[in-house]
C-alpha positions as CSV (number, residue, x, y, z in Angstrom):
1,M,-50.5,73.9,-61.3
2,V,-53.3,72.5,-63.4
3,A,-53.7,70.4,-66.4
4,L,-55.9,71.8,-69.1
5,S,-57.4,69.9,-72.0
6,D,-60.0,70.4,-74.7
7,N,-62.8,67.9,-74.8
8,N,-64.4,67.7,-78.2
9,R,-64.1,71.4,-78.7
10,V,-67.2,72.9,-80.4
11,E,-66.4,75.0,-83.4
12,A,-66.9,78.8,-83.1
13,G,-69.8,78.9,-85.4
14,N,-71.7,76.4,-83.3
15,M,-71.1,78.0,-79.9
16,G,-74.2,80.1,-80.0
17,S,-75.1,83.7,-79.2
18,S,-76.3,85.6,-76.2
19,S,-79.8,84.5,-76.9
20,T,-79.0,80.8,-77.0
21,A,-78.9,78.7,-73.8
22,I,-75.8,76.8,-72.9
23,D,-76.4,73.1,-73.4
24,V,-74.6,71.1,-70.8
25,A,-75.7,67.8,-72.5
26,R,-73.2,68.4,-75.3
27,P,-69.4,67.7,-74.8
28,S,-67.7,70.3,-72.6
29,D,-65.5,73.0,-74.3
30,F,-62.6,72.4,-71.9
31,T,-61.6,70.5,-68.7
32,I,-59.4,71.7,-65.8
33,E,-57.9,68.9,-63.8
34,P,-57.3,70.3,-60.3
35,S,-54.0,69.6,-58.6
36,G,-55.0,68.6,-55.1
37,P,-58.5,68.7,-53.5
38,F,-61.1,71.0,-55.0
39,S,-64.8,71.3,-54.4
40,L,-66.9,73.2,-56.9
41,Q,-69.8,72.9,-54.5
42,E,-67.9,75.0,-51.9
43,S,-67.1,77.6,-54.5
44,A,-70.7,77.8,-55.8
45,A,-72.0,78.2,-52.2
46,F,-69.5,80.9,-51.4
47,G,-71.1,84.3,-51.3
48,F,-69.0,87.5,-51.4
49,G,-69.0,90.8,-53.2
50,Q,-71.9,91.1,-55.5
51,R,-72.5,87.4,-55.6
52,E,-74.9,85.8,-53.1
53,A,-74.4,82.3,-51.8
54,A,-76.4,80.0,-54.0
55,A,-78.0,76.6,-53.6
56,Y,-75.9,74.1,-55.5
57,D,-77.6,72.1,-58.2
58,G,-74.5,70.6,-59.7
59,V,-73.7,73.6,-61.9
60,M,-71.8,76.8,-61.1
61,R,-73.0,79.6,-63.4
62,L,-70.6,82.4,-64.4
63,A,-71.0,85.5,-66.7
64,F,-68.2,88.0,-67.0
65,C,-66.0,90.3,-69.0
66,V,-63.2,88.3,-70.6
67,D,-59.6,89.3,-69.8
68,G,-58.8,92.1,-72.2
69,Y,-62.2,93.6,-71.4
70,R,-63.5,93.7,-75.0
71,D,-66.4,91.2,-74.7
72,Q,-68.3,89.0,-72.3
73,V,-68.9,85.3,-71.9
74,G,-71.2,82.9,-70.1
75,V,-69.9,79.7,-68.6
76,A,-71.5,76.7,-67.0
77,V,-69.2,74.7,-64.8
78,R,-69.6,71.1,-63.5
79,Q,-67.3,68.8,-61.6
80,D,-66.9,65.0,-61.6
81,D,-64.2,62.5,-60.9
82,N,-62.4,63.4,-64.2
83,G,-62.1,67.1,-63.5
84,V,-63.9,70.5,-63.7
85,H,-65.7,70.8,-67.0
86,A,-66.9,74.1,-68.6
87,W,-69.4,74.9,-71.4
88,V,-68.8,78.3,-73.0
89,Q,-71.1,80.8,-74.7
90,G,-70.3,84.0,-76.4
91,H,-66.5,84.0,-76.9
92,F,-64.2,82.0,-79.1
93,D,-60.8,82.3,-77.5
94,L,-61.2,79.2,-75.3
95,G,-57.6,79.5,-74.0
96,R,-58.2,82.9,-72.5
97,V,-61.6,81.9,-71.0
98,R,-60.1,78.7,-69.6
99,S,-57.2,80.6,-67.9
100,Q,-59.7,83.1,-66.4
101,V,-62.0,80.4,-65.1
102,A,-59.0,78.7,-63.5
103,R,-58.0,81.9,-61.8
104,V,-61.5,82.7,-60.6
105,L,-61.8,79.2,-59.1
106,S,-58.2,79.3,-57.7
107,L,-57.4,76.3,-59.9
108,D,-54.2,77.9,-61.1
109,H,-52.5,76.9,-57.9
110,N,-51.2,73.5,-56.6
111,G,-53.7,72.4,-54.0
112,Q,-51.4,69.6,-52.8
113,E,-49.2,72.2,-51.4
114,F,-52.2,73.7,-49.5
115,E,-52.7,70.2,-48.0
116,E,-49.2,70.4,-46.6
117,V,-50.1,73.5,-44.7
118,G,-52.8,71.5,-42.9
119,R,-50.2,68.9,-42.0
120,R,-47.9,71.6,-40.6
121,D,-50.6,73.3,-38.6
122,P,-53.3,71.0,-36.9
123,V,-55.8,73.9,-36.6
124,V,-55.7,74.4,-40.4
125,G,-55.9,70.7,-40.9
126,R,-59.1,70.6,-38.9
127,L,-60.6,73.4,-40.9
128,Q,-59.6,71.7,-44.1
129,A,-61.4,68.5,-42.9
130,V,-64.7,70.3,-42.3
131,A,-64.4,72.3,-45.6
132,P,-62.8,69.8,-47.9
133,G,-61.7,71.2,-51.2
134,L,-62.5,74.8,-50.4
135,R,-60.5,77.3,-52.4
136,P,-61.1,81.0,-52.5
137,P,-63.3,82.0,-55.4
138,L,-62.3,85.3,-56.8
139,F,-63.9,88.3,-58.5
140,Y,-63.9,87.8,-62.3
141,S,-61.2,90.4,-62.8
142,P,-59.6,93.5,-61.3
143,Y,-61.9,95.6,-63.5
144,E,-65.0,94.0,-62.1
145,A,-63.6,94.1,-58.5
146,A,-62.8,97.8,-58.8
147,A,-66.2,98.5,-60.2
148,W,-67.8,96.7,-57.3
149,A,-65.7,98.7,-54.9
150,V,-67.0,101.9,-56.4
151,L,-70.6,100.7,-56.4
152,S,-70.6,99.2,-52.9
153,A,-68.8,102.0,-51.0
154,R,-70.9,103.3,-48.2
155,R,-74.0,101.5,-49.5
156,P,-75.7,98.3,-48.5
157,A,-74.2,95.4,-50.4
158,A,-77.6,93.8,-51.3
159,Q,-78.9,97.1,-52.7
160,M,-75.8,97.6,-54.8
161,A,-75.8,94.0,-56.0
162,E,-79.3,94.7,-57.4
163,L,-78.1,97.9,-59.0
164,R,-75.2,96.0,-60.5
165,R,-77.6,93.5,-61.9
166,R,-79.9,96.1,-63.4
167,L,-76.9,98.0,-64.9
168,S,-75.6,94.7,-66.4
169,E,-79.0,93.8,-67.8
170,A,-79.4,97.2,-69.4
171,H,-75.8,97.8,-70.7
172,G,-73.9,94.5,-70.5
173,R,-74.7,91.2,-72.1
174,S,-77.3,88.5,-71.3
175,F,-76.8,84.8,-71.2
176,Q,-78.9,81.7,-70.5
177,V,-76.5,79.5,-68.4
178,A,-77.8,76.0,-67.7
179,G,-81.4,77.2,-67.6
180,E,-80.9,80.4,-65.7
181,P,-80.5,84.0,-66.9
182,L,-77.3,85.8,-66.1
183,W,-76.0,89.2,-67.1
184,A,-72.4,90.0,-67.6
185,F,-71.2,93.4,-66.4
186,P,-70.7,96.0,-69.1
187,T,-67.3,96.1,-70.8
188,P,-65.3,99.3,-70.3
189,E,-66.4,100.6,-73.7
190,Q,-70.1,99.9,-72.8
191,M,-69.6,101.5,-69.4
192,L,-68.1,104.7,-70.9
193,A,-71.2,104.9,-73.1
194,V,-73.5,105.1,-70.1
195,D,-74.3,108.8,-69.3
196,S,-76.8,108.2,-66.6
197,F,-78.6,105.3,-64.9
198,P,-81.5,105.2,-62.4
199,G,-80.2,104.8,-58.8
200,L,-76.6,105.4,-59.7
201,P,-75.3,108.6,-58.3
202,E,-73.4,110.9,-60.7
203,V,-70.2,110.6,-58.6
204,K,-70.3,106.8,-58.8
205,L,-70.8,106.9,-62.5
206,R,-67.9,109.2,-62.9
207,R,-65.7,106.9,-60.9
208,L,-66.9,103.9,-62.9
209,H,-65.9,105.8,-66.0
210,G,-62.4,106.2,-64.5
211,I,-62.2,102.5,-63.8
212,A,-63.3,101.7,-67.3
213,S,-60.7,104.0,-68.8
214,A,-58.0,102.5,-66.6
215,A,-59.0,99.0,-67.8
216,L,-58.8,100.0,-71.5
217,E,-55.3,101.4,-70.8
218,G,-54.2,98.0,-69.5
219,R,-53.8,99.2,-65.9
220,L,-56.2,96.6,-64.6
221,D,-54.7,93.6,-66.2
222,A,-54.6,90.8,-63.7
223,G,-51.3,89.4,-64.8
224,R,-49.7,92.8,-64.8
225,L,-50.9,93.6,-61.3
226,R,-49.9,90.2,-59.9
227,A,-46.4,90.6,-61.3
228,M,-45.9,93.9,-59.5
229,A,-44.8,94.4,-55.9
230,M,-47.8,94.5,-53.7
231,D,-47.2,98.0,-52.3
232,E,-46.5,99.3,-55.8
233,A,-49.6,97.8,-57.2
234,M,-51.8,99.1,-54.4
235,T,-50.3,102.6,-54.7
236,E,-51.2,102.6,-58.4
237,L,-54.7,101.3,-57.7
238,R,-55.3,104.1,-55.1
239,R,-54.7,106.6,-57.9
240,L,-58.2,105.6,-59.2
241,D,-60.9,107.8,-57.9
242,G,-63.0,105.9,-55.3
243,I,-60.3,103.2,-54.6
244,G,-58.7,103.7,-51.1
245,P,-56.4,101.4,-49.1
246,F,-59.2,98.8,-48.3
247,Y,-60.4,98.5,-51.8
248,S,-56.9,98.4,-53.4
249,A,-56.2,95.4,-51.2
250,L,-59.5,93.9,-52.2
251,V,-58.6,94.2,-55.8
252,M,-55.2,92.7,-55.4
253,V,-56.1,89.8,-53.1
254,R,-59.5,88.9,-54.3
255,A,-59.2,89.5,-58.0
256,T,-55.6,88.8,-59.2
257,G,-55.2,85.5,-57.3
258,L,-52.4,86.3,-54.8
259,A,-52.4,83.4,-52.4
260,D,-50.0,84.5,-49.7
261,V,-51.2,87.9,-48.4
262,L,-52.0,87.9,-44.6
263,P,-54.9,90.2,-43.6
264,T,-53.7,92.0,-40.5
265,E,-56.4,94.7,-40.1
266,E,-59.6,92.6,-40.1
267,P,-61.1,92.5,-36.6
268,K,-63.4,89.5,-37.3
269,F,-60.6,87.4,-38.7
270,K,-58.3,88.2,-35.8
271,A,-61.1,87.3,-33.3
272,L,-61.6,84.0,-35.1
273,V,-57.9,83.3,-35.0
274,G,-57.8,84.1,-31.3
275,D,-60.6,81.6,-30.6
276,L,-59.1,78.9,-32.8
277,Y,-55.7,79.1,-31.2
278,G,-56.9,79.5,-27.6
279,L,-55.8,83.0,-27.0
280,A,-57.2,85.2,-24.3
281,A,-57.8,88.0,-26.8
282,P,-57.5,88.6,-30.6
283,P,-53.8,88.5,-31.6
284,D,-51.9,91.7,-32.3
285,I,-50.0,92.0,-35.6
286,E,-46.8,90.4,-34.2
287,Q,-48.7,87.4,-32.8
288,L,-50.8,87.0,-35.9
289,T,-47.7,87.0,-38.1
290,A,-46.1,84.4,-36.0
291,I,-49.2,82.1,-36.0
292,A,-49.5,82.5,-39.7
293,E,-45.9,81.6,-40.5
294,P,-46.6,77.9,-41.1
295,W,-49.4,79.0,-43.5
296,R,-47.0,80.1,-46.2
297,P,-47.4,80.2,-49.2
298,F,-51.1,80.1,-48.7
299,R,-51.9,82.7,-46.0
300,T,-54.7,84.2,-48.1
301,W,-56.3,80.8,-48.5
302,V,-56.0,80.0,-44.8
303,A,-57.6,83.4,-44.0
304,V,-60.6,82.6,-46.2
305,L,-60.8,79.1,-44.8
306,V,-60.9,80.5,-41.2
307,R,-63.7,82.9,-42.1
308,V,-65.8,80.2,-43.9
309,A,-65.1,77.1,-41.8
310,A,-64.4,78.2,-38.2
311,H,-68.1,77.9,-37.3
312,R,-68.2,74.4,-38.7
313,L,-65.9,73.0,-36.0
């Protein structure tokens, strides 16, 4: 797990508002000490979902709905030899923000155990060597992951990322994070107040309203979903309009922080595994399951590592 500590915590009244820039020259609001290797640079450069890969200037910039989904926060994150440091704007429950940042950066797991996987499986070890400290960055929350699923379904990702940005700018909350503007996605209450938006089809807005209502009812709480059996949680998620089998798995694996789910239906991943392990063809489910047995309890992490780092070998 991780060690968490406050570093000269700033009083609530001095933390600023959405119109005030985050000043990373002041003492950080909290520090996370990773257990095992971790690279913030790898996380910042990792593009997925609505977030494009970004050039790393020493700061990772975040803006999101805080767990509980009642407000938003902007966070600037830096790493040095003493840990991962965060500066917070817009929210005063630092414990909640800290836990969420740890989850988003996969710092709520013991990375030393992930190193053991590389010692058990030389292929994984080589991938870890060319992507040192890579951990899967996650969606900010099941709510935001489900909203992205609705927005991006059957639409170009870049186009929907721009729509999400405009929607966040108009109905969410703005922050200046280490010199750059960011817009946090609307809270569920803010989303329910949207009755139309340019470029957003009515059916998608209706589905976003359904996602927002589920979030307010507590059905998209990350801890609750992670505590459920995978099949049970995915069945519940599929009851949401616009969330099918693929996107229910996306929410569970890439938003709650499950570390040991093996993707068995992704052709590109299976093709990469076939190449890495010298197979004549991509593995079938039985072969893939056998290959991945030494990856436990980090099969999700290894799958992400394969996708990101296979081309670096």
